[in-house]
N, C-alpha and C positions, 0 to 999 in steps of 0.2 A: 449353641443350644439347638437340640433337635426335638421337634414336637410332632406328635401324632394327633390329628384331629379325627374324631369318630362321630359319624352320623348314624346313630343306632336305629335299627328297624327290626321287626320280628321275622322278616323274610329276606330283606336286603339291608346290609349294614355297609356304609361307605367308610373308607379310611383314606387319609391323606397325610403324608409326611413332608414337613418343611424344616429346613435347617437355616439358622442364622449364624453366619460367621461374619464376613465383611458385608455381605448382602444376603437377601433372602434367596434361598435355593430350593427348588423342587427336588425332592428325593424320590418319591414314589406315591402312587395312589391306586385305588382299585375298590372292588366290592367283595364282600363275603355274602354268598347266597346260600340260603337254606330253603329247600323245597317246601312248598305249601302242602304237599301231599303227605308229609310226615307230621306227627303230633307237635304241638307247641313246645313241650319240654325237649323233644328231639331237635327241633329247630334251634332252640336256645343253646343246647349242648354243641350243635354244629357251629354256631356263631362263636361260642366261647373257644372251642378248640382252634378254629381258624384265626381268631384274633390273637391267641397265644403265639401261633406260628408267625403272624405278621409282626408282632412285637419282637419276637426273637430275630426275625429277618432284618428289621430296620433299627433295632436298639434305640428307641427314642428316650429322651430324658424325662419327659412328662407327657401326659395325655390331656387333651382338652375335649370337652363335650358341650353340646348345646343343652342348656337348662330346659327342663320340661316346661311345656306350655299347657294351659288348661284347654282340653279338647272338649268339643260338644259331646262326642261319643265317649262315655266313660270306659267302655271296653277297649277302645283304641288307646286311650290314655294308659290303662293298665298294661296293655301289650307293649307300648313304647317304654313304660317304666321298667318292665322286665328286661327288655333289650338293653336299656341303659345300665341296669344292675349287672348284667352279664359283662358289659364293657368295663365297668368299674371293678368287677371281680378279677377280670383278666389283668387290669392295671395293678391291682393290689398284689396279685400273685407274681408280678414282675417287679414289684417295688417302686412303682411309679406314682407320683402325686397326680391327682386329677383336679383340673380347673374347669369350672362350668361358666358358661356365658349365655345370657338371654338371646333369643333369636334376633331381636332388634339390635342388640349390641354387635352381634356378628355381622349383620348386614351393614350397619353404620360404619364399622371399622374397615370393612372391605370395599363396599360400594359407595360409602359416603351418604347413604340414605337408609334409615332404619326400616323402611317399608319396601325396600328394593325387591323385585321379583327374582325368581330363580335364574332367568336369562341374564339379568344385570349382574347378579352375583357371580355367575359362571364367567361372564365376560371379564369382570375385574380380577377374578382369580387368575385367568389366563394372562392378562396384561401384567399383573403384579409379579407373577412367576415366570414371565417370558415363555409361555407355552405356545406351541404351534396351534394356530386356530383350526387347522384341518385335522389335527390329531384327535383321537377318540378320548373323551373324558365323560364318564357317566355322571349324571346329575348327583347321585349320592356321593361319589368321590369328590366332585367339585364342592359340594356342601361341606364335606369333611376337611378339604383343603382350606376353605374359608374359615372354619372353626380353628384350625391350626394357626392360620395367619392372624386371626383375632387375638389369640393368646400372645403371639410374638409382638403384635402392635401394643398390647397392654403392657407387656414387660418393658418394651422400649419406652413407653410413656412414664412408667414408674422410675426407670433408670434416669431418664431426662429430668424428672421432677426432683429426684434425689440429688443429682449433680447440681441442679440450680439451687437447691437448699444449701448444699455444702458451700457453693460459691458465695451465697448471701451471708452465710455464717462467717466465712473468712473475711469478707469485705467489711463486716461490722465488728470484727474482733479488734479490740484495742491492744496496742503493743504494751508490753509490761513496762512499768515505770523503771527508769534508770536510777539506780541507787549508787551511792559512793561519790567520791570527789574526783575531779579530773585534774 
């Protein structure tokens, strides 16, 4: 399974692609930048076009996004919502399901603490994906990788829970009675 995590922003949108086969593998990450010198609709169009190119380049199976949080500044919340909508639209145009996670769930699944700071999350993303500490990794890209990892961890937990349920059912299943004479 290949997941693209997207950390939407109205000027900088981070993306991170992680694949799970036998282990978790880093595929790619980066940022989509739109100049603040252009209008907000033009920035959103730039982000949309670039996200489509990223989706075409990496061919993910699903997209994961951080769920919106309530911001003190309503205008900032609206702008973030617009960037999230652009990411969802790009996913829809490429036929991808979108999964959303609360910021605390992302931090908890990656760093083990729901109130971890950006530095802690970035450190754990690097450790989990065996990324070189000296290599460049933008904060927005690290956040996007954390969102992708969160989805893969959630899928793994659901699979493990389902396997445990099936084992329990098999253990409690009674054999069919034997009929007939011997």
